[in-house]
C-alpha positions in Angstrom: 0.0 0.0 0.0 1.3 3.5 -0.9 2.1 6.1 1.7 -0.4 8.4 0.1 -3.2 5.8 0.6 -2.4 5.4 4.2 -2.4 9.2 4.7 -5.7 9.5 2.9 -7.2 6.9 5.1 -6.0 8.7 8.2 -7.3 11.9 6.9 -10.7 10.3 6.2 -10.8 8.9 9.7 -10.1 12.3 11.2 -12.9 13.9 9.1 -15.3 11.2 10.1 -14.5 11.9 13.8 -15.3 15.5 13.2 -18.6 14.4 11.6 -19.4 12.3 14.6 -18.7 15.1 17.0 -20.9 17.4 15.1 -23.7 14.9 14.5 -22.9 14.7 10.8 -23.0 11.8 8.4 -23.5 8.7 10.6 -22.4 6.4 7.8 -19.1 8.1 7.4 -18.6 8.1 11.2 -19.5 4.4 11.2 -16.9 3.6 8.6 -14.2 5.3 10.7 -15.6 3.5 13.8 -15.3 0.2 12.2 -11.9 0.9 10.9 -10.6 1.9 14.3 -12.4 -1.0 16.0 -10.8 -3.4 13.6 -7.4 -1.8 14.1 -7.6 -2.1 17.9 -9.0 -5.7 17.8 -6.3 -7.2 15.6 -7.4 -6.1 12.2 -5.6 -2.9 11.7 -6.9 -0.2 9.3 -4.8 0.8 6.4 -5.5 -1.6 3.6 -5.9 0.2 0.2 -9.5 1.3 -0.6 -9.7 -0.9 -3.6 -9.1 -4.0 -1.4 -11.8 -3.2 1.2 -14.5 -5.1 -0.7 -12.4 -8.3 -1.1 -14.1 -11.2 0.5 -17.8 -10.3 0.2 -18.5 -13.6 -1.6 -16.4 -15.4 1.0 -18.4 -13.7 3.8 -21.6 -15.1 2.4 -20.1 -18.5 2.0 -18.8 -18.3 5.6 -22.2 -17.6 6.9 -23.6 -20.6 5.1 -20.8 -22.8 6.3 -21.2 -21.6 9.8 -24.9 -22.2 9.9 -24.5 -25.7 8.5 -21.6 -26.7 10.6 -22.9 -25.3 13.9 -21.6 -22.2 15.6 -18.1 -22.2 17.0 -18.0 -20.9 20.5 -21.1 -22.8 21.6 -19.3 -24.8 24.3 -20.5 -23.9 27.8 -19.4 -24.9 31.3 -20.5 -24.3 34.9 -20.9 -20.5 35.2 -19.5 -18.4 38.0 -18.8 -14.8 38.8 -15.8 -13.2 40.4 -15.9 -9.6 41.7 -13.0 -7.3 40.9 -11.6 -4.8 43.3 -13.7 -2.0 41.8 -16.9 -4.1 42.0 -16.9 -5.2 38.3 -18.5 -8.6 37.9 -16.3 -11.0 35.9 -18.0 -13.9 34.2 -16.2 -17.3 34.0 -17.0 -20.9 33.2 -15.4 -24.1 34.6 -15.0 -27.4 32.8 -14.3 -30.1 35.4 -12.3 -33.3 34.9 -14.3 -36.2 33.6 -13.7 -39.0 36.2 -13.8 -41.6 33.4 -11.4 -40.0 31.0 -9.6 -37.2 32.8 -6.1 -37.0 34.2 -5.4 -40.0 36.5 -8.4 -42.0 35.3 -9.4 -44.6 36.3 -9.4 -43.2 39.9 -7.3 -45.0 42.4 -8.7 -45.8 45.9 -7.3 -43.6 48.6 -6.8 -44.2 52.3 -9.6 -43.3 54.6 -9.4 -39.8 55.9 -6.7 -38.7 53.4 -7.8 -35.8 51.2 -7.1 -36.0 47.5 -4.9 -33.2 46.2 -6.6 -30.3 44.4 -6.3 -30.8 40.6 -4.3 -28.6 38.3 -6.5 -25.8 36.9 -5.7 -24.2 33.5 -7.0 -20.6 33.3 -7.4 -19.2 29.8 -7.4 -15.4 29.3 -8.5 -14.0 25.9 -7.4 -11.1 23.8 -8.7 -7.6 23.1 -12.1 -7.4 21.5 -12.6 -11.2 21.8 -14.1 -13.4 24.5 -13.5 -16.7 26.2 -15.0 -18.4 23.1 -11.9 -17.5 21.1 -10.4 -20.6 22.8 -13.1 -22.9 21.2 -10.8 -25.5 19.7 -8.5 -25.8 22.7 -11.5 -26.0 25.0 -13.0 -28.8 22.9 -9.7 -30.7 22.9 -9.0 -30.5 26.6 -12.5 -30.9 27.9 -12.8 -33.5 30.5 -9.0 -34.2 30.5 -8.0 -31.4 32.8 -9.9 -28.8 34.9 -10.1 -25.5 33.0 -11.4 -22.0 33.6 -12.4 -19.7 30.8 -13.2 -16.1 31.7 -14.3 -12.9 29.9 -12.2 -9.8 30.6 -14.0 -6.8 31.9 -16.3 -5.1 29.3 -15.9 -8.2 27.1 -18.2 -11.2 26.5 -20.5 -11.8 29.3 -18.6 -9.8 31.9 -19.9 -6.5 33.1 -18.7 -3.1 31.9 -15.8 -2.0 34.0 -17.2 -0.2 37.0 -14.2 2.1 37.4 -14.5 3.2 33.7 -18.1 4.4 34.0 -19.4 7.9 34.7 -17.8 11.3 34.4 -15.1 10.4 36.9 -14.3 7.1 35.2 -10.6 6.1 35.1 -8.9 4.6 32.0 -8.5 0.8 31.8 -5.0 -0.3 32.6 -3.2 -3.6 32.1 -2.5 -3.5 35.8 -6.2 -3.5 36.4 -6.6 -6.6 34.2 -3.9 -8.4 36.3 -5.9 -7.7 39.4 -9.0 -9.0 37.7 -7.3 -12.2 36.9 -6.4 -12.5 40.6 -10.0 -12.2 41.5 -11.0 -14.9 39.0 -8.3 -17.3 40.3 -9.4 -16.7 43.9 -13.0 -17.5 43.0 -12.7 -20.2 40.4 -9.4 -21.9 41.6 -8.9 -21.0 45.2 -6.5 -23.9 45.8 -4.2 -26.2 44.0 -1.7 -25.7 41.2 -2.5 -23.4 38.3 -1.4 -23.1 34.6 -2.0 -19.7 33.0 -2.6 -19.4 29.3 -3.1 -16.0 27.6 -3.6 -14.7 24.0 -2.4 -11.2 23.2 -4.0 -9.0 25.8 -4.5 -12.1 27.9 -0.8 -12.7 28.0 -0.3 -9.1 29.1 -2.9 -9.7 31.8 -0.8 -12.6 33.1 2.3 -10.4 33.2 0.4 -7.8 35.2 -0.7 -10.5 37.6 3.0 -11.5 38.1 3.9 -7.8 38.7 1.0 -7.4 41.2 1.1 -10.8 42.9 4.5 -12.4 42.4 4.0 -14.6 45.4 0.9 -16.1 43.8 2.8 -17.0 40.7 5.7 -18.4 42.7 3.6 -20.4 45.1 0.8 -21.8 42.8 1.5 -21.3 39.1 3.2 -24.4 37.7 3.2 -23.5 34.0 2.4 -20.6 31.6 1.8 -20.0 27.9 2.0 -16.7 26.1 0.3 -16.8 22.7 0.7 -13.9 20.3 1.5 -11.6 23.2 3.9 -8.7 24.0 5.8 -7.4 27.0 5.9 -3.9 25.6 6.9 -1.4 22.8 3.5 -1.9 21.1 3.7 1.7 20.0 6.4 0.7 17.6 4.2 -1.9 15.7 3.7 -0.9 12.1 0.7 -3.2 11.3 2.3 -3.8 7.9 2.1 -0.2 6.9 4.8 2.1 5.6 6.3 4.4 8.2 4.5 7.5 6.9 1.1 5.7 6.9 1.4 4.3 10.4 2.6 7.7 11.7 -0.4 9.4 10.1 -2.8 6.9 11.8 -1.1 7.4 15.2 -1.5 11.2 14.9 -5.2 11.1 14.5 -6.1 7.9 16.4 -6.4 9.4 20.0 -8.8 12.1 18.7 -10.8 9.7 16.6 -11.2 7.2 19.4 -12.3 9.9 21.8 -14.9 11.2 19.4 -16.2 7.8 18.4 -16.3 6.6 22.0 -18.6 9.5 22.8 -21.0 8.7 19.9 -21.6 5.0 20.7 -25.1 4.7 19.2 -24.2 6.6 16.0 -21.0 4.6 15.4 -22.6 1.2 16.1 -25.2 2.0 13.5 -22.4 2.7 11.0 -20.5 -0.4 12.0 -23.5 -2.6 11.3 -24.2 -0.9 8.0 -20.6 -1.3 6.8 -19.8 -4.7 8.3 -19.4 -6.4 4.8 -17.0 -3.6 3.8 -14.5 -4.5 6.5 -14.8 -8.3 6.4 -11.6 -8.4 4.3 -9.8 -6.2 6.8 -10.7 -8.5 9.7 -9.5 -11.5 7.8 -6.2 -9.9 6.7 -5.2 -8.9 10.2 -6.5 -11.9 12.0 -5.2 -14.7 9.7 -2.4 -15.4 7.3 -3.6 -18.6 5.5 -5.3 -18.0 2.2 -7.4 -21.2 2.8 -8.6 -20.5 6.3 -11.9 -22.1 7.0 -14.6 -19.6 6.0 -16.7 -20.6 9.1 -13.7 -19.8 11.3 -13.2 -16.5 9.6 -16.9 -15.6 10.1 -16.6 -16.7 13.8 -13.7 -14.3 14.2 -15.7 -11.5 12.7 -18.5 -12.1 15.1 -16.2 -11.9 18.1 -14.6 -8.7 17.0 -17.8 -7.0 15.8 -19.4 -7.9 19.2 -17.2 -5.4 21.0 -18.8 -2.0 21.4 -16.9 0.9 20.0 -16.7 2.6 23.4 -15.0 -0.5 24.8 -12.5 -0.4 21.9 -11.9 3.3 22.7 -11.4 2.9 26.5 -9.0 0.0 26.2 -6.7 1.2 23.4 -4.6 3.7 25.4 -3.5 0.9 27.8 -1.5 -0.8 25.1 0.8 2.1 24.2 1.6 2.3 28.0 2.1 -1.4 28.4 5.5 -2.5 29.6 5.8 -5.6 31.7 9.3 -6.8 30.8 10.3 -6.3 34.5 7.5 -8.7 35.6 8.4 -11.6 33.3 11.3 -13.0 35.4 8.7 -14.1 38.0 7.9 -16.9 35.5 11.6 -18.0 35.3 11.3 -21.0 37.6 8.4 -22.7 35.8 7.9 -24.3 32.3 6.8 -21.6 29.9 5.5 -21.8 26.3 5.9 -18.8 24.1 4.0 -19.2 20.8 3.2 -16.8 17.9 2.3 -16.8 14.2 5.2 -15.9 11.9 3.0 -13.4 10.0 1.2 -11.7 12.9 0.8 -8.1 12.0 -0.7 -7.0 15.4 1.8 -8.4 17.8 4.7 -9.5 15.5 6.6 -12.7 16.3 9.6 -10.5 17.3 7.6 -9.6 20.4 7.3 -13.2 21.3 11.0 -13.6 20.7 11.6 -10.7 23.1 9.5 -12.6 25.8 11.6 -15.7 25.2 14.8 -13.8 25.6 13.7 -12.7 29.0 12.7 -16.3 29.9 15.7 -18.2 28.5 14.4 -21.6 29.6 11.1 -21.2 27.8 10.0 -23.0 24.7 9.6 -20.7 21.7 7.4 -21.8 18.9 6.8 -19.8 15.7 3.9 -21.2 13.7 4.4 -20.9 9.9 1.7 -19.2 7.8 -0.1 -17.9 10.9 -1.6 -14.6 11.8 -2.7 -13.0 15.1 -5.6 -15.5 15.8 -3.2 -18.4 15.6 -5.3 -20.5 18.0 -8.2 -20.4 15.5 -6.2 -20.5 12.3 -3.9 -23.4 13.3 -5.7 -25.0 16.3 -3.9 -28.3 16.1 -0.5 -26.7 16.4 -1.5 -24.6 19.4 -3.4 -27.4 21.1 -0.5 -29.9 20.7 2.0 -27.5 22.2 -0.4 -26.7 25.1 -0.8 -30.5 25.7 2.9 -30.9 25.8 3.1 -28.1 28.4 0.4 -29.8 30.5 2.3 -33.1 30.3 5.5 -31.3 31.4 3.8 -29.9 34.5 2.0 -33.1 35.4 -1.5 -31.8 34.6 -2.2 -34.7 32.3 -0.5 -38.1 31.8 2.0 -38.4 29.0 -0.2 -40.9 27.3 -3.2 -38.5 27.1 -4.6 -38.2 23.6 -6.3 -34.9 22.8 -7.8 -36.4 19.6 -9.0 -34.3 16.7 -11.1 -31.8 18.7 -8.5 -29.2 18.1 -9.1 -29.3 14.3 -11.3 -27.2 12.1 -12.2 -30.4 10.1 -15.8 -31.4 10.5 -16.8 -35.0 11.4 -17.1 -37.1 8.3 -15.2 -34.6 6.1 
């Protein structure tokens, strides 16, 4: 894409923000809102205008495939609620071990009066503008084999809007707050026993914040960790695949655009709905790398991203430019760690995962070929296999455990 095109898009976004502030053309404001939402969610704006309509036919095909195959993200567990330190209710679900097929099955008899040890609990934290359902394939593969907790970060999925962010005196979201939220979820959903932490993108940053806030919890209870497509800092340097002039132009107008769009929620949401097809290609470009990604999976990703309100997009975005948790990472030094990323991730480039691995020299670094930001949806088998290896290493599941084909996008009988 040319530098002129990137600059033109940035200029258009700024004009749309002015329109939103002045109550002008809602469709123009909606286009800008969608573009910024996609940027923040892992589908950065900046693709040339002539490419924006690519994928309309695929989008229709994806809807049909999704409807016929059954919706991804439909797996549900035992619901629960944790309360954050500011009163925000955080929704989570627990999948317990199946006594017939889970780790250690068949159960051994134990001596009278001797309490069985608490099982290992794997806590999954999702990324920005996603939800716990983004772990669909890994959840399906591990279900019944190990105790798992999936939660929705504040203002995402089924969790409540951040209490501290509401009202005229609301405070910005911080990665540190997300770390405290994770602590609340662990206290409620896994109050005892060993824990494995798994986080994608913002979810990995949340884990780092937990380590900075509660290093004793990590040292005492966390027996393994996996950072998937995440970053320990310097996100302000990410180019999103744009030329320097283009990304600088976007950064110049982005704070003002987000502020304007975040204050015009109803207006912008109408625009996002009206222009959803227009940006389907953008979402795919910045979420995946494979040209043959399952259309139903692509549509599933769109639904996750589109489900995040623009004001949530706006209030979270500043936290990423301030994020720097490199000093907290050494807390994970003494435990097995998996660091995994797609080799063509334009949102948190694989170099950021390499930087995490450099700070954790004993970690396992895995770069998945032909993979974008949503690597756990694009190449679920690769991610699930590596997670299974990690769980074997920490003793959460026996070495002979077979996760089967649940982590595949292939449909039964195909």
